[in-house]
C-alpha positions in Angstrom: 6.4 14.6 12.1 8.9 11.7 11.8 10.7 9.5 14.4 13.5 7.0 14.5 12.7 3.4 15.3 14.7 3.3 18.5 13.5 6.4 20.3 12.0 5.9 23.8 8.3 5.0 23.5 5.6 6.6 25.6 3.4 4.3 27.8 0.6 2.8 25.7 -2.1 4.1 28.0 -0.7 7.7 27.8 -0.6 7.4 24.0 -4.2 6.2 24.0 -5.3 9.2 26.1 -3.5 11.6 23.7 -5.1 9.8 20.7 -8.6 10.2 22.3 -7.9 14.0 23.1 -6.8 14.6 19.5 -10.1 13.5 18.1 -12.2 16.5 19.2 -15.2 16.3 16.9 -16.0 12.6 17.2 -19.2 10.8 17.9 -17.5 8.0 19.7 -15.6 10.2 22.1 -17.7 9.4 25.2 -17.5 5.7 24.7 -13.8 6.0 24.0 -13.2 7.9 27.3 -15.2 5.3 29.3 -13.2 2.5 27.8 -9.9 4.4 28.4 -10.8 4.9 32.0 -11.4 1.1 32.5 -8.0 0.4 30.8 -6.2 2.9 33.0 -7.9 1.4 36.1 -7.1 -2.3 35.3 -3.6 -1.7 33.7 -3.9 -5.1 31.7 -0.4 -4.7 30.2 1.2 -4.5 33.6 0.8 -8.3 34.1 2.8 -8.9 30.9 5.5 -6.3 31.3 8.1 -8.7 32.8 7.6 -11.2 30.0 7.4 -8.5 27.4 10.9 -7.3 28.5 12.3 -10.8 28.5 10.9 -11.6 25.0 12.1 -8.3 23.7 15.7 -9.0 24.9 15.7 -12.5 23.4 14.3 -11.4 20.1 16.5 -8.3 20.0 13.5 -6.0 19.5 14.0 -2.2 19.2 12.1 0.2 21.3 9.6 0.8 18.6 9.2 -3.0 18.0 8.4 -3.4 21.6 5.9 -0.6 21.6 4.1 -1.9 18.5 3.9 -5.4 20.1 2.4 -3.8 23.3 -0.2 -1.9 21.3 -1.3 -5.1 19.5 -1.2 -7.1 22.7 -3.4 -4.6 24.6 -6.4 -5.4 22.4 -5.9 -9.1 23.1 -5.9 -8.7 26.9 -8.8 -6.4 27.8 -12.3 -6.0 26.4 -12.3 -2.2 27.0 -8.9 -2.0 25.2 -10.4 -4.0 22.4 -13.3 -1.6 22.1 -11.0 1.4 22.3 -8.8 0.2 19.6 -11.8 -0.4 17.3 -13.2 3.1 18.0 -9.8 4.8 17.4 -9.4 2.8 14.2 -12.7 4.1 12.8 -14.9 1.1 13.6 -18.3 1.1 15.3 -17.3 -1.4 17.9 -14.4 -3.6 19.2 -11.6 -4.4 16.7 -7.9 -4.9 16.5 -5.8 -1.8 15.9 -4.9 -0.8 12.3 -1.3 -0.3 11.4 -1.9 3.4 11.0 -3.3 3.6 14.7 -0.4 1.5 15.9 2.2 3.8 14.3 0.3 6.8 15.8 0.3 5.3 19.3 4.1 4.6 19.2 4.8 8.2 18.0 5.8 7.3 14.5 4.7 9.0 11.3 2.7 7.0 8.8 5.1 8.2 6.1 8.2 7.2 8.1 9.6 4.4 5.9 11.8 3.0 8.7 8.8 2.7 11.0 6.5 1.1 8.4 9.3 -1.4 7.7 8.9 -2.8 11.2 5.4 -4.0 10.2 6.2 -5.5 6.8 6.4 -9.2 6.2 10.2 -9.2 6.5 10.1 -6.9 9.5 11.4 -8.5 12.8 7.9 -8.9 14.4 6.2 -10.7 11.5 9.4 -12.6 10.3 9.8 -14.1 13.8 6.2 -14.9 14.4 5.5 -12.4 17.2 2.9 -10.5 15.1 0.8 -10.9 12.0 -1.0 -8.3 9.9 -4.5 -9.4 8.8 -6.2 -8.3 5.6 -5.1 -7.6 2.0 -5.8 -3.8 2.0 -3.1 -1.2 2.0 -0.5 -1.6 4.8 -2.0 1.2 7.0 -5.5 -0.4 7.0 -4.3 -3.9 7.9 -5.0 -5.2 11.5 -2.3 -6.1 14.0 -2.8 -9.5 15.6 -0.7 -11.2 18.2 -0.8 -15.1 17.8 -2.5 -16.8 20.6 0.6 -18.7 21.7 2.6 -15.4 22.0 -0.2 -13.9 24.0 -0.3 -16.9 26.3 3.5 -16.8 26.8 3.5 -13.1 27.5 1.0 -13.8 30.2 3.2 -16.4 31.7 1.8 -19.7 30.3 4.3 -22.3 29.5 1.8 -24.8 27.9 2.9 -25.5 24.4 0.5 -25.8 21.4 -0.5 -29.3 20.2 1.4 -28.8 17.0 4.6 -28.5 19.1 3.7 -30.9 21.9 3.4 -33.9 19.6 7.0 -33.7 18.4 8.7 -32.9 21.8 11.0 -35.3 23.4 12.4 -35.5 26.9 16.1 -34.3 27.0 18.4 -37.3 27.4 22.0 -36.1 27.7 24.8 -38.6 27.0 28.4 -37.5 26.7 28.9 -39.1 23.3 32.0 -38.4 21.2 31.5 -35.0 19.5 29.5 -33.2 22.2 32.4 -31.0 23.2 32.7 -29.8 19.6 29.0 -28.8 19.7 29.5 -27.1 23.0 32.4 -25.1 21.7 30.3 -24.0 18.7 27.6 -22.8 21.1 30.1 -21.0 23.2 31.4 -19.1 20.1 27.9 -17.9 19.3 27.2 -20.2 16.3 23.5 -19.9 15.4 23.2 -23.2 13.5 25.1 -26.4 14.2 24.6 -29.4 12.0 25.0 -32.8 13.7 25.2 -35.7 11.2 23.7 -38.6 13.0 23.5 -41.8 11.0 21.4 -44.8 12.1 22.8 -46.1 15.4 24.4 -42.9 16.6 23.2 -40.7 19.5 23.0 -37.3 17.8 20.1 -35.9 19.9 21.7 -37.0 23.2 25.0 -35.5 22.1 23.3 -32.1 21.4 21.5 -32.2 24.8 24.8 -33.0 26.5 26.5 -30.0 24.8 23.7 -27.7 26.1 24.2 -29.1 29.6 28.0 -28.5 29.2 27.5 -24.8 28.5 24.7 -24.5 31.0 21.9 -23.5 28.8 18.4 -25.0 28.6 17.2 -26.7 25.4 13.9 -27.6 23.8 14.2 -31.0 22.1 11.9 -32.0 19.2 11.9 -34.7 16.7 10.3 -34.1 13.3 10.2 -37.8 12.6 7.3 -38.0 15.0 5.1 -36.2 12.5 2.5 -38.3 10.7 3.7 -40.1 7.5 1.4 -40.6 4.4 2.0 -44.1 2.9 3.9 -43.7 -0.4 4.3 -39.9 0.0 6.3 -39.5 3.2 5.9 -36.5 5.6 4.1 -33.5 4.2 6.6 -30.7 3.6 3.9 -28.1 4.5 3.4 -29.6 7.9 7.2 -29.9 8.4 7.5 -26.1 7.6 4.6 -25.2 9.9 6.0 -27.3 12.7 9.5 -26.1 12.4 8.4 -22.4 12.5 6.3 -23.1 15.6 9.3 -24.8 17.2 11.6 -21.9 16.4 9.1 -19.5 17.9 8.6 -21.6 21.0 12.3 -21.9 21.6 12.6 -18.2 21.3 9.8 -17.5 23.7 11.4 -19.9 26.1 14.9 -18.6 25.6 16.2 -22.1 25.0 18.4 -23.7 22.4 16.4 -25.7 19.9 17.6 -29.2 19.4 15.8 -30.3 16.1 16.1 -34.1 15.5 14.9 -35.4 12.2 16.3 -32.2 10.6 16.9 -33.9 7.3 13.1 -33.7 6.8 13.4 -29.9 7.0 16.7 -29.6 5.2 15.3 -27.4 2.4 13.8 -25.0 5.0 17.0 -24.4 6.9 17.9 -21.4 4.8 14.6 -19.8 5.8 15.2 -20.2 9.6 15.4 -16.8 11.4 15.8 -18.2 14.9 16.8 -15.8 17.7 18.3 -18.8 19.6 20.9 -21.3 18.5 19.5 -24.3 16.6 21.3 -27.7 16.8 19.9 -29.6 13.8 20.4 -33.4 14.0 20.0 -35.1 10.7 20.6 -38.5 9.0 22.7 -37.1 6.2 25.8 -34.9 6.0 25.4 -31.2 5.5 24.5 -30.2 1.9 25.8 -26.7 0.9 22.6 -26.2 -1.2 20.5 -26.0 1.9 21.7 -22.5 3.0 24.0 -19.8 1.9 26.4 -20.1 4.8 28.2 -23.1 6.1 27.3 -24.0 9.7 29.4 -25.8 12.2 29.2 -29.5 11.5 29.8 -32.5 13.8 29.5 -36.2 13.3 27.7 -37.9 16.1 29.4 -40.8 17.9 27.9 -44.2 18.7 26.9 -45.5 22.0 29.3 -48.2 23.1 27.7 -51.3 24.7 28.8 -50.0 28.1 27.1 -46.7 27.6 24.0 -48.4 26.2 24.0 -50.7 29.3 24.2 -47.6 31.5 21.1 -46.3 29.9 19.2 -49.5 30.2 20.2 -49.9 33.8 18.8 -46.4 34.5 15.4 -47.3 32.9 14.8 -51.0 33.6 17.5 -52.1 36.0 20.3 -54.6 35.6 18.1 -57.7 35.8 16.4 -56.9 32.5 19.5 -55.8 30.8 20.6 -59.0 29.2 22.8 -59.4 26.1 19.8 -59.6 23.8 18.6 -56.3 25.2 22.0 -54.7 24.7 21.9 -55.6 21.0 18.9 -53.3 20.4 20.5 -50.4 18.5 18.4 -47.6 20.1 19.1 -44.0 20.9 18.8 -42.9 24.6 15.4 -41.4 23.8 14.1 -44.7 22.4 15.6 -46.6 25.3 13.6 -44.4 27.7 10.3 -44.9 25.7 10.8 -48.6 25.4 11.8 -48.9 29.1 8.7 -47.0 30.3 6.4 -49.2 28.1 8.1 -52.4 29.5 7.8 -51.2 33.0 4.1 -50.4 32.5 3.4 -53.9 31.0 5.2 -55.6 33.8 3.4 -53.5 36.5 0.1 -54.5 35.0 0.9 -58.1 35.7 2.3 -57.3 39.2 5.9 -58.3 38.5 9.3 -56.8 37.8 10.5 -56.0 34.2 11.8 -59.1 32.3 14.0 -59.0 29.1 11.0 -60.3 27.1 9.0 -57.2 28.2 11.8 -55.0 26.8 12.0 -57.0 23.5 8.3 -56.9 22.9 8.1 -53.1 23.7 11.1 -52.6 21.3 9.2 -54.4 18.5 6.2 -52.2 19.1 8.4 -49.2 18.8 9.7 -50.2 15.4 6.4 -51.4 14.0 5.1 -49.1 11.4 2.6 -51.4 9.7 4.1 -50.3 6.4 3.2 -52.2 3.2 6.7 -53.8 3.0 7.3 -54.6 6.6 6.7 -58.3 7.4 6.4 -59.1 11.1 5.4 -62.6 12.4 2.9 -63.2 15.1 5.4 -64.9 17.3 9.2 -64.4 17.1 11.2 -67.0 15.3 14.2 -68.4 17.2 17.3 -70.4 16.4 15.5 -73.4 17.7 13.1 -73.1 14.8 16.0 -73.6 12.4 16.8 -77.2 11.6 20.1 -77.1 9.7 23.4 -78.8 9.4 25.8 -77.7 12.1 28.0 -75.7 9.8 25.1 -73.7 8.3 23.5 -73.0 11.7 26.9 -71.9 13.1 27.2 -69.3 10.2 23.7 -68.0 11.0 24.7 -67.6 14.6 27.9 -65.8 13.6 25.8 -63.4 11.5 23.6 -62.6 14.5 26.7 -62.3 16.7 28.3 -59.7 14.3 25.1 -57.7 14.3 25.1 -57.7 18.1 28.7 -56.8 18.6 29.2 -54.3 15.7 29.0 -51.2 17.9 31.8 -52.5 20.2 33.9 -53.5 17.1 33.3 -49.9 15.6 34.4 -48.4 18.9 37.8 -50.1 18.6 38.7 -47.9 15.7 37.8 -47.0 12.1 37.7 -50.6 10.8 34.6 -49.7 8.8 33.2 -46.5 7.2 36.2 -45.2 5.2 36.0 -44.4 1.6 32.2 -43.8 1.6 31.5 -47.3 3.0 28.9 -47.8 5.7 29.0 -49.8 8.8 26.3 -52.2 7.7 26.4 -56.0 7.4 25.5 -57.9 4.2 24.8 -61.6 3.9 23.8 -64.0 1.1 21.6 -67.0 1.7 21.7 -69.5 -1.1 20.1 -72.9 -1.6 17.2 -74.8 -3.1 13.6 -73.8 -2.4 12.3 -74.8 1.1 15.7 -75.1 2.7 15.1 -72.4 5.3 16.5 -69.2 3.8 13.4 -67.0 4.5 12.9 -68.5 8.0 16.6 -67.8 8.7 16.1 -64.2 7.7 13.2 -64.0 10.2 15.3 -65.6 12.9 18.1 -63.0 12.3 15.6 -60.2 12.7 13.7 -61.6 15.6 16.9 -62.5 17.5 18.0 -58.9 17.2 14.6 -57.5 18.2 14.2 -56.0 14.7 11.5 -56.2 12.0 12.1 -57.9 8.7 11.7 -55.4 5.8 10.9 -57.7 2.9 11.4 -56.0 -0.5 8.5 -56.3 -2.9 10.4 -56.5 -6.2 7.3 -55.7 -8.3 7.1 -52.4 -6.5 10.7 -51.6 -6.9 11.6 -52.5 -10.5 10.3 -49.9 -12.9 10.4 -49.8 -16.8 11.3 -46.2 -16.8 15.0 -45.3 -16.8 16.3 -44.2 -13.4 13.1 -45.0 -11.4 14.3 -48.4 -10.2 17.4 -46.7 -8.6 15.1 -44.2 -6.9 12.8 -46.9 -5.6 15.8 -48.8 -4.2 17.1 -45.7 -2.5 13.7 -45.3 -0.8 13.8 -49.0 0.3 17.3 -48.8 1.8 16.6 -45.5 3.5 13.3 -46.7 4.9 14.8 -49.9 6.3 17.6 -47.9 7.9 15.2 -45.4 9.5 13.1 -48.2 10.8 16.1 -50.1 12.1 14.9 -53.2 10.2 16.6 -56.1 8.5 16.4 -55.5 4.8 15.5 -58.7 3.0 15.7 -59.3 -0.8 14.1 -62.7 -1.7 14.8 -64.1 -5.2 17.7 -61.7 -5.3 19.2 -63.0 -8.5 16.3 -61.2 -10.4 17.6 -57.9 -9.2 21.3 -58.5 -8.5 22.0 -60.5 -11.7 25.3 -60.5 -13.5 26.2 -57.5 -15.6 26.6 -58.3 -19.3 28.3 -56.8 -22.3 26.4 -53.9 -23.7 24.7 -54.6 -27.0 21.8 -52.1 -26.7 20.4 -49.4 -24.5 18.5 -51.9 -22.4 21.7 -53.7 -21.4 23.4 -50.4 -20.4 20.6 -49.3 -18.1 20.3 -52.8 -16.6 24.0 -52.7 -15.8 23.5 -49.3 -14.2 20.9 -50.7 -11.8 23.3 -53.4 -10.7 26.2 -50.9 -10.3 24.0 -48.7 -8.2 23.1 -51.6 -6.0 26.7 -52.4 -5.5 27.4 -48.8 -4.3 24.3 -48.6 -2.1 25.1 -51.9 -0.4 28.6 -50.6 0.5 27.1 -47.4 1.9 24.4 -49.1 3.9 24.2 -48.7 7.7 21.8 -51.5 8.2 21.7 -55.3 7.9 20.9 -56.6 4.4 20.1 -60.2 3.6 19.9 -61.5 0.0 18.3 -64.9 -0.7 18.6 -66.8 -4.0 18.0 -70.2 -5.4 20.6 -69.6 -8.1 23.8 -68.3 -6.6 25.7 -68.5 -9.9 23.4 -65.9 -11.4 24.6 -63.2 -9.0 27.1 -60.6 -10.3 30.6 -61.7 -9.0 31.2 -58.2 -7.8 28.7 -58.8 -5.0 31.0 -61.3 -3.3 33.4 -58.6 -2.1 30.4 -56.6 -0.6 29.1 -59.6 1.3 30.3 -60.3 4.8 28.6 -63.7 4.8 27.8 -66.2 2.1 25.8 -69.0 3.7 24.7 -72.0 1.8 21.6 -73.9 2.8 22.0 -77.5 1.5 19.3 -79.9 0.7 18.7 -81.9 3.9 20.3 -85.3 4.3 18.5 -88.1 6.0 19.6 -87.1 9.5 18.5 -83.5 8.9 15.2 -84.7 7.4 14.5 -86.8 10.5 15.1 -83.7 12.7 12.8 -81.7 10.4 10.0 -84.3 10.7 10.4 -84.4 14.5 10.5 -80.6 14.8 7.3 -80.0 12.7 5.4 -82.9 14.2 6.2 -81.6 17.6 4.2 -78.4 16.8 1.0 -80.6 17.0 -0.5 -80.7 20.5 -1.1 -84.5 20.1 -0.9 -87.3 17.6 -3.0 -90.5 17.3 -1.4 -93.1 19.6 -3.3 -95.9 17.7 -1.6 -94.7 14.4 2.0 -93.7 15.5 4.3 -91.7 13.3 7.1 -93.6 11.6 9.7 -90.8 11.5 12.5 -93.1 10.4 10.5 -94.3 7.4 9.5 -90.8 6.5 13.1 -89.5 6.6 14.6 -92.3 4.7 12.0 -92.9 2.0 11.4 -89.3 0.6 13.8 -86.6 -0.1 12.1 -83.4 0.9 13.2 -79.9 2.0 12.0 -78.4 5.2 9.4 -76.2 3.6 7.8 -79.3 1.9 7.8 -81.2 5.3 6.1 -78.2 6.9 3.4 -78.2 4.2 2.8 -81.9 4.6 2.3 -81.6 8.4 0.0 -78.7 7.9 -2.1 -80.6 5.3 -2.2 -83.6 7.5 -3.6 -81.5 10.3 -6.4 -80.1 8.1 -7.4 -83.6 6.9 -7.5 -84.9 10.4 -9.5 -82.0 11.8 -12.0 -82.3 8.9 -13.0 -85.8 10.1 -12.6 -84.9 13.9 -9.7 -87.2 14.7 -6.1 -86.9 15.9 -3.4 -86.7 13.3 -2.0 -90.1 12.5 0.5 -91.7 10.2 -2.3 -92.3 7.6 -2.8 -88.5 7.3 0.9 -87.8 6.9 1.3 -90.5 4.2 -1.6 -89.2 2.3 -0.3 -85.6 2.5 3.2 -86.8 1.5 1.9 -88.5 -1.6 0.0 -85.3 -2.7 3.0 -83.1 -2.0 5.3 -85.3 -4.0 2.8 -85.2 -6.9 2.6 -81.5 -6.6 6.4 -81.4 -7.0 6.2 -83.7 -10.0 7.9 -86.5 -8.2 7.0 -90.2 -7.5 7.4 -92.3 -4.4 9.1 -95.5 -5.5 9.2 -97.2 -2.1 6.8 -100.2 -2.0 5.5 -99.2 1.4 3.8 -96.1 -0.2 0.6 -98.1 -1.2 -2.7 -96.8 -2.4 -4.3 -97.1 1.1 -2.1 -94.1 2.1 -4.0 -91.9 -0.4 
């Protein structure tokens, strides 16, 4: 006897009764009849019929597929059904049904190839995660099992498994440029839509807005919330497992899957067999190698400052939405997370949310404790920079550019053409100790960002091509963390290209050429610092938006530096007052040297349990000058100062 896979299926309980009746000479007959009576009385499948029908419609299951799923489900729902399935499968006690029994109960022949194909690995039930076959015996002897999540959903439970729950995000729709294109693709029945969402764009919010526009529900998940192994990144096996669980969950829910962080699962997109549309939001453009077909592709727009302000007003109110808060380049989802954290912190202290609460929460959001991320204990501000007026003004302009770049980009395509990114690059040059590194911290802290300081020893590699790979990881990680990328001693990596006399020269030139291209394509903020500006390749000048020189401090600047660093001490010795005029006029030191002197003086004074006085500063100055290989010629530097 054979059957087609779409013929009307009998009720499972009636099929079970017929199976028991067919087994006439059978020791387990009486136990089977008793179990069958209990199943018929309780009708366990009845509670799941409505959800079975809904899932069958969403997953496009044939009549036979639905009947096979119901057979497997019955053993999961009732102990008597579990026993009955085991007895009919030839076991002594409870067990899941074999494939042979399942085919018998749905009225299909075990030699019907079409029916057997419904249970294979590439059949719709297994391929889409509704059913698994356990065991490695022949197909007919394997056991049908319905995954726990599917069982729970068919019984009406909407609680998602932990694997899915940890990557879910609250839907945050924003009508960003491009959402109507995604909505049109959904309306036309596209099963996969790729949203290219570079750093600073609102790809996920765009996708949610598109779903709202076509009046469909969506399940929003972010693969970037998966754990990251230092040096190795996110485990591809975990990404695959999570992606499959999300596809199943969206299908069971009948919702569009909005998959943020889809670039992490790019190589898996060709394997997706989703029964609902998937809007994949990734950092990179679509790569044709990821799948056979070409999906609809959209580039996500950026939030304007007005749209960002609207999001902040919604979460923390207008009072806390200052200019500094508006410069935080966050997605609507991140704004909600930061806003909730700021509100909780303020409520704990019994007050309303302040801008400082928002900035501190934003720093906690971006802090990954990675080996190359350098964050200071307390934020550095422009007040910490003691510089000539021109240099300070240029640093302020750099911060202003970073704050306003989204509004500038909204004016038109002023940046980003020809493969160029929307990033900002700056060069800080000057002698050691003139404030270049501190200025980089000030830029990062003023923007509410972390400073990603590149460890050159971990980047430069003796093997050909490895340096470029390491640099790509550095740029990508800094962009993903929304951090300021800082290259100290940049001339060692960005040196001038030379004529090629051997293979070493050629590959060194390749590294510099790669850096030139990558800087142009960067979406973040990059700061280079060097003591030897002339050693940099001239081609970098065109890629740099700012070239800021930090001069050696003149006497006026040195006096301000002494006053600034001495002001950090809670108290000085009134019986041994500071002679700032003398210090500024008699020794030519940079700000970093002056900071070291004040720190050393503080240690010396604390060691003998007294306040810091001029005697301590003079002694520390003499030692610092000796360390620098310089002498103090002024007669007022006498031996009693040592």
